[in-house]
N, C-alpha and C positions, 0 to 999 in steps of 0.2 A: 487468203481466202479459205474459208472453211469447206469441209467436205460437202456439207449441205448446200452451200452456195454453188459449188462446182456442179453438183448433181442437178440443181435447179436450172443451171445455164445450158446443160447438155441438149435438152429438147429444142432450144432456140438456135442451135448451130445447124449449118447445112449438112447434108448427107456426106459430102466430101470431107468436111472438117471432122465430123464424128468418126469417119473411117480412118482418118489420120491419127486421131486420138486412140482409137482401138488398136491400130498397128503399133503405136508406141507402147501401149499397155502390154500387148503381147510380147514385145521385145524385152520389156522390163521383167515380165514373168519368166520368160525363157532364160534370161541372164541370171535370175535368182535361183533357178533350178528347182527341183522338187522339194517339198517340205518333208520333215521327218515322218509325218503321217502318210504322205504320198509314197515315200520310200518304203514304209512298212507294208502298205497295200500292194505295191509292185512286187516286193519280196514274197508276200503271201501268194500272189497270182503266179509268180514264177515257180514257187514250190509246188503249188497245185498242178501246174502244167507238167512239171517234171515227173510228178507222181502218176499222172494219167494224161499223156499228151493227146489221146484220142477223144477225150471228153468234150473238147471244144468243137467249134464249127468254123469253117473258112469265112472270111469277111463277106464274100459274095453271098453266102447263104444267110448270114445275119442281116445284111443290108436288105435282101429280098424280103425277109420276114418283117422287118421294120417298115418297109414301103407298103406292104399289104395292110398294116395297121392303120395307116393314115389315109 
């Protein structure tokens, strides 16, 4: 079955079936680990944090700002 065929079938599935597929996809992604590009981004973020740990904001503040936007 081609990727196009799989994607065409997804809307026809029940919410439960789509949820199971989504869980399986996440398990596969977690098992694969980060890509080289993702590792580079994480390293850059870590370096920036170490250079200035007070530049960021706690998650609670970030979440509150995001919720105000929507």
